[in-house]
N, C-alpha and C positions, 0 to 999 in steps of 0.2 A: 805315074803314082801322084796323086792329088795331093797337094798341102794346103790343108784346110784350117784356116785361124779361127780362134773362138774369141770372143770378147769377154773382159771381165764381168761385163752386165749379165751376158746369157751364162757365163759359168757359176755367177752366184743365182742366178734366176732357177738353175737347175739344183743347185745344192741345196735351195730352200725348197725344192720339192721333195727333197729325199725323206724328211720325216714322216711328209704326206704318204707317201710311197711303202715305208718301213710299216707304218701304222694298219695300211691298209691289206697288205701281206701277211700279218701276224707274225713279222719279223723281230729280231730286238730292236727295244727302244733306240731311237735316235737320240743321241743327247748334244748340249751344248757347254762347253768351258765358258764361263761367265767371263773369265779373263778378256776373251775376244770382244766383249762390248763393255770392256771396263769404266772408259768413260762416261757412256750413258750409263751405266749400272752408280757409277757415283753421283750423277746429277740426280736420279731417279729411279732407285731401285725397283719398287713395284711397278710402275711402269713399262721398266725394261723387262722385268718378267713377264709381264703380259704381253708384251710382243713377241718374247720371245715363244710362249707358248701360243700366240696367235699365228706362227710360222709354222707350228704342228711338232715341235720339238718335244719330246715326252719326258725328259731327264735334265737337268741343270745340274753343273758343278759349281759353288761358290769358292772363292780363294780369297786370300788372307784378310783383307778388310771385313769379312763377315765376322772375324774374332773380336771385331770392337762392339758388336752389338749387346745390347742388353738381352735378358731372358726375354723381357717383353717384346723387344724387337724379333727377337727370334721366333718366338710365339705368333706375331702377327703375318712373318713370313712363311711359316709352315702353313697356317690358315689360308694365305693367297695359294700357296702351290696346292692344298687340297681342293681349294676352289675351283682352280684352272684344270685339276686332274691332271697336273705333273709332278714329278718327286726329284729330289735330290737324294743321290746316294752314296755321292763321297763330297770331301771338300779338299782343295790342295792347301798347303798350308807353310808359313814361315818356320824356321827352327823354333822361334819362342813359343808355340803351340805345343812344342815336343820337350820344353823344359819341365822340370821339377814343378815349377811353379803356375805353369801353364797347360799343362796336361790336361787338368781337371776341367779348365774351363772350356777347352776344345771338346771332350768328351761330352759335356754338359750341353753345350750350344748344337753338337751334330746330332745328339739324341733328341735334341727339340725338333730340330727341321727335317729330322728323318733319315739323315745319313748314316749309312753303316761303315763307311770307310773315311778316315781321317790320314789324307795322304801327304807325305814330305813333298812339297814342290821342287825344291832343289837340294842336294845335299851339300851344297857348296863347293868352292876348289878344292881339290885333293891337295895335301900337304905333300912336299917331297921331303923324305928321309934322309938326311944325310948315313952314310955307310959307316 
């Protein structure tokens, strides 16, 4: 039995090719949760989204910081997504997006960027109830 090691670099190179293979084969689109590139996204969101699209990803999911966008920023991001030929199908959100005061803004921003699903990122820690 042969033990073959795979370097991180070769693993990432193979993973980067998956969206291209998926697109060519007509399979479901391959997407990227943008939290995985959060540092780059915080520095320059448009450039990061361009790089993600250049790698072949067809779908992205924004996370909580998008909630701070203005309508104009959301409109600009939607135009960029459309120009790149990629989509945002969902966002993952902190509990504030689901509050009575926040849900309207979350829905509005998601509508602008084309997202159909507003997902709770984490329900938090469960509370233990005393009997």
